[in-house]
C-alpha positions in Angstrom: 101.0 62.7 80.5 104.6 61.2 80.1 105.0 62.2 76.4 108.7 62.9 75.9 108.5 62.5 72.1 106.3 65.6 72.0 108.3 68.5 71.3 108.0 71.6 74.1 109.4 74.9 74.5 110.2 76.9 77.3 110.6 81.1 77.4 112.1 82.9 80.3 112.8 86.8 80.4 116.2 87.5 79.0 117.4 88.8 82.7 115.8 87.6 85.6 116.7 88.9 88.9 115.0 87.2 92.3 115.6 87.7 95.7 115.6 90.4 98.4 116.9 94.0 97.3 116.9 92.9 93.6 115.0 96.1 93.0 117.6 98.7 93.4 119.0 97.1 90.5 116.3 98.4 87.8 117.6 101.5 87.7 121.2 100.9 86.6 119.4 97.9 84.0 117.5 101.0 82.3 120.5 103.5 82.3 123.0 101.0 80.4 120.1 101.1 77.8 119.9 104.4 77.7 116.3 104.6 78.2 114.9 108.4 79.0 111.6 108.1 78.9 109.7 105.3 81.1 106.5 104.8 81.4 104.8 102.3 84.9 101.7 100.4 84.3 100.6 100.2 88.2 97.7 99.8 90.3 96.5 102.3 93.0 98.0 101.1 95.9 101.5 100.9 93.7 101.6 104.3 92.7 102.4 105.4 96.0 105.7 103.2 95.9 106.9 103.7 92.2 109.7 105.6 93.9 111.2 102.3 95.4 112.0 101.8 91.5 114.9 104.2 91.3 114.2 105.8 88.6 113.5 109.8 87.7 111.2 111.4 90.0 109.4 112.6 87.4 108.8 109.5 86.1 105.5 108.9 83.9 102.9 106.9 85.7 99.8 105.4 84.6 98.4 104.3 87.8 94.7 103.1 86.9 95.2 99.6 86.6 92.0 97.8 87.5 91.7 94.1 89.7 90.5 92.9 86.3 91.4 95.0 83.5 89.3 95.6 80.5 89.6 97.0 76.9 88.7 100.2 78.3 91.6 100.2 81.0 93.5 99.0 78.4 92.7 102.0 75.9 93.4 104.1 78.4 96.7 102.9 79.2 97.9 103.4 75.5 96.5 107.1 75.6 98.9 107.7 78.2 101.6 105.9 76.2 100.5 108.1 73.3 101.4 111.1 75.5 104.9 109.6 76.9 105.9 107.9 73.6 108.0 105.5 76.1 111.1 103.7 75.2 110.3 101.4 77.8 107.4 100.0 79.8 107.2 99.0 83.5 104.7 96.5 85.0 104.6 97.2 88.6 102.1 95.5 90.6 100.2 92.3 90.3 98.8 90.0 87.5 96.5 92.8 85.8 99.8 95.5 86.1 102.1 93.2 84.4 99.2 92.2 81.5 98.9 95.8 80.4 102.0 96.5 80.4 102.5 93.5 78.1 99.8 95.1 75.7 101.1 98.5 75.7 104.7 97.6 75.2 103.2 95.8 71.8 100.8 98.1 70.7 101.9 101.4 71.6 103.4 102.8 68.4 101.7 99.7 66.1 99.6 99.7 63.8 98.1 96.8 65.4 95.0 96.9 67.4 93.9 94.6 70.3 91.7 93.1 68.0 94.5 91.9 65.6 96.7 90.5 68.2 94.1 88.3 70.0 94.9 84.6 69.9 98.6 82.8 69.4 101.8 85.0 68.2 99.8 87.3 65.8 101.8 90.3 67.5 104.2 91.7 64.8 106.8 93.2 67.3 107.6 95.5 70.0 109.1 98.9 69.5 110.5 99.1 73.5 111.9 97.6 76.1 109.8 95.7 78.9 110.6 94.9 82.6 107.8 93.1 84.5 108.2 93.7 88.7 105.5 91.2 90.4 104.3 93.1 93.8 102.4 89.8 94.6 103.1 86.0 94.5 100.1 84.6 92.5 100.1 84.9 88.9 103.1 84.3 87.6 102.8 87.2 84.6 106.3 88.3 85.1 107.6 85.0 83.6 105.1 84.5 80.7 103.9 85.8 77.0 100.0 86.0 77.7 97.8 88.9 78.5 95.1 88.9 79.1 91.8 91.8 79.2 88.2 91.2 79.5 86.2 92.6 76.7 82.4 94.4 78.2 80.3 93.7 75.6 80.5 89.8 76.0 82.4 89.5 79.5 84.7 87.3 78.2 88.6 87.6 78.5 90.7 88.5 75.5 93.8 86.4 75.7 96.9 87.4 73.4 100.0 85.2 73.8 103.2 86.2 71.9 106.9 86.2 72.5 107.1 89.5 71.7 105.5 90.1 75.2 107.9 88.6 76.9 109.7 90.5 79.7 113.6 91.8 78.7 114.0 92.2 82.5 111.7 90.5 85.0 113.1 91.2 88.7 111.1 89.4 91.7 111.8 91.1 94.9 110.0 88.9 97.7 110.6 92.6 100.0 107.8 94.2 97.8 105.2 91.7 99.1 105.5 91.8 102.8 103.3 94.5 102.3 100.1 92.2 101.2 97.5 91.5 103.9 96.7 88.0 104.4 93.6 87.8 102.5 95.5 88.3 99.7 98.1 86.5 100.0 96.2 83.6 100.7 94.2 84.0 97.4 96.9 84.8 95.2 99.3 82.0 97.0 96.5 79.3 96.3 96.3 81.5 92.0 100.2 80.1 91.8 99.0 76.7 93.4 96.0 76.3 90.7 98.6 77.2 88.0 100.7 74.6 89.2 98.3 71.8 89.4 96.5 72.7 86.6 99.8 71.9 84.4 100.8 68.8 86.3 97.1 67.8 85.3 96.9 68.5 82.4 96.2 67.0 79.2 98.9 68.3 77.6 101.4 68.0 81.1 104.8 67.2 80.2 108.4 66.3 81.9 109.9 69.3 81.3 106.9 71.5 83.3 106.6 68.4 85.8 109.8 69.4 87.6 108.5 73.3 88.3 104.9 72.2 88.8 105.1 69.8 91.5 108.0 72.0 93.2 105.2 75.2 93.0 103.3 72.7 95.4 105.5 72.0 97.0 106.2 75.9 98.6 103.0 76.6 98.7 102.1 73.9 100.8 105.4 75.0 102.6 104.8 78.3 102.7 101.8 79.9 102.0 100.6 79.2 105.8 103.3 80.8 107.4 103.3 84.0 105.2 99.6 84.2 106.5 100.9 83.8 110.2 103.5 86.1 109.5 103.5 88.5 107.0 107.5 89.7 107.6 108.6 86.2 107.0 110.7 86.9 104.2 111.9 83.3 103.6 108.2 82.3 103.3 107.2 85.3 101.0 110.2 84.5 99.0 109.1 80.6 98.8 105.8 81.9 97.8 107.3 84.3 94.9 109.1 81.2 93.9 106.1 79.2 93.6 104.4 82.2 91.8 107.2 81.9 89.6 107.4 78.2 88.6 103.3 79.0 88.0 104.3 81.1 85.4 106.7 78.4 83.4 103.9 76.1 83.7 101.6 78.4 81.9 103.1 79.4 78.6 104.1 75.7 77.7 101.4 73.7 78.7 98.6 76.3 80.4 95.9 75.9 82.9 92.8 74.0 82.5 88.7 73.7 83.8 89.9 75.7 86.9 90.6 78.6 85.3 88.1 78.4 83.0 85.4 78.0 85.7 86.3 80.6 87.6 87.0 83.2 84.9 83.1 84.1 85.5 83.6 85.2 88.9 85.4 87.7 87.7 84.2 89.0 84.3 80.9 88.9 85.8 81.4 90.2 89.4 84.6 91.5 89.4 86.1 88.9 92.2 90.0 89.3 92.5 91.3 86.5 89.7 93.5 85.2 92.7 90.3 85.0 95.0 88.1 83.4 92.2 90.6 80.8 91.8 91.3 80.0 95.1 87.4 79.1 95.7 87.2 76.9 92.7 90.4 75.0 93.0 89.3 71.9 95.6 85.8 71.3 93.2 87.9 70.9 90.3 91.2 69.1 91.8 88.2 66.6 93.5 86.2 66.5 89.9 89.9 65.7 87.8 90.7 62.9 90.5 89.1 59.9 89.0 91.1 60.7 86.0 94.6 61.5 87.2 94.7 59.5 90.7 98.6 59.4 90.8 99.3 62.8 89.8 96.3 63.8 92.5 97.9 61.9 95.2 100.9 63.7 94.2 99.6 66.7 94.6 98.1 66.3 98.2 101.5 65.0 99.5 103.1 68.0 98.1 101.0 70.6 100.3 101.5 67.7 103.1 97.8 66.8 103.4 96.0 63.4 104.4 96.5 60.6 101.5 92.7 60.1 100.3 91.6 59.0 97.2 87.9 59.3 96.9 86.4 62.1 95.0 84.4 63.5 98.2 87.2 63.2 100.5 89.7 65.0 97.6 87.6 68.0 98.0 86.9 67.7 101.6 90.7 67.8 102.3 91.5 70.6 99.5 88.5 72.5 100.8 89.7 72.1 104.2 93.4 73.7 103.3 92.0 76.7 101.7 89.7 77.3 104.1 92.1 77.0 106.5 94.2 80.2 104.8 91.2 82.5 105.2 90.0 82.0 101.8 86.1 82.7 101.2 84.4 79.6 99.7 80.9 80.7 99.3 80.2 82.5 95.8 76.7 83.6 97.7 79.1 85.3 100.8 80.7 87.0 97.7 77.4 89.0 96.3 76.9 86.1 93.3 73.1 85.5 93.0 71.9 81.9 92.2 70.0 83.2 89.5 73.3 84.1 87.2 74.8 80.6 87.8 73.8 79.3 84.5 74.7 82.3 82.8 78.3 81.3 84.2 78.2 77.9 83.2 77.6 79.1 79.7 80.4 81.4 79.4 82.9 79.1 81.4 81.7 76.0 79.2 82.8 78.1 76.0 86.5 79.0 77.1 87.6 75.5 74.9 91.0 76.7 74.9 91.2 75.8 78.7 88.4 73.3 78.8 90.1 70.9 76.3 93.1 70.8 78.7 91.2 69.1 81.3 92.0 65.5 82.0 88.6 64.7 82.6 85.3 66.4 80.0 83.8 68.4 82.1 79.9 69.2 80.9 78.2 72.2 81.2 76.1 70.8 83.6 78.8 69.5 85.7 80.1 73.3 85.7 76.9 74.9 86.9 76.7 71.8 89.7 80.2 73.0 91.1 79.0 76.7 91.1 76.0 75.2 92.8 78.1 73.6 95.6 80.0 77.0 96.0 77.4 78.5 96.4 
């Protein structure tokens, strides 16, 4: 896992503004580039605060982003873009809004359809500017070149990766996260943690990414309990925003592994929010992988401030307690997932080879099913 001879590349937004109050800079940035027809892609909550972007009062907004966006949701956003003809697309919200913004930016005005660009580096270009503004601290999508949407027919996530989806400007203003309720703060915080942990324990782990991954884990361990206890704690919110950003840096060159693969069917089949799904699965996969990467598991536990345990059972117990203490729901049954669906979920998760092949320990279909049963 310490292969200094393996080439690696980190891509970042052209400009990154981080810190409280940075949102105010978007309007000037847009004016300097003569962007006259911006289109904001937002979820229902953030539609109510689009004015905070400081742009024209009659700015065009697509405000129907779903928590787990699917192909029809993308098609609706593209229809909105067709009527606006934007020269600037702004993703304003969580990962779902930012992912749709990426896809709208590259598909609007293009002769390529979604089916043409699924996979790696199939996008031919982008005709408009792209700004990303996260309002939660979890996905790190503002920093990355990937976007995911669900295909309703198969219930599988379609992944598009392209350097053309990298933002021209990412504005990470922690003040936007002050209104996030404790349950969402917990779930998105553990999602950021999972990004860092899955990159750090990945078969493709690299020293250049380890730096961000382990520091992201430390930030979550230090600041997530504080932000849940006091949502107005701006230092804690800033620490989580930085952890999320670091997790986003991990996703491009290394990516996630089994944790996300096992979590995906919870969202695609049962519409459980991505952060909540990853938080529920996190201790199960961390413990499963512990025998394969004992030193890295120990470093993760230390960074979180958890006891130095080594057995698979003990790693699960301390990680599960960490998540449960944050208020995360840790039972599938309480989220409406029926036991009768676990087999189909295991089939779907086991087919996500682009992530499972990154995992440090081989995870079979039956072992995935056992995780679901243990989480039920």
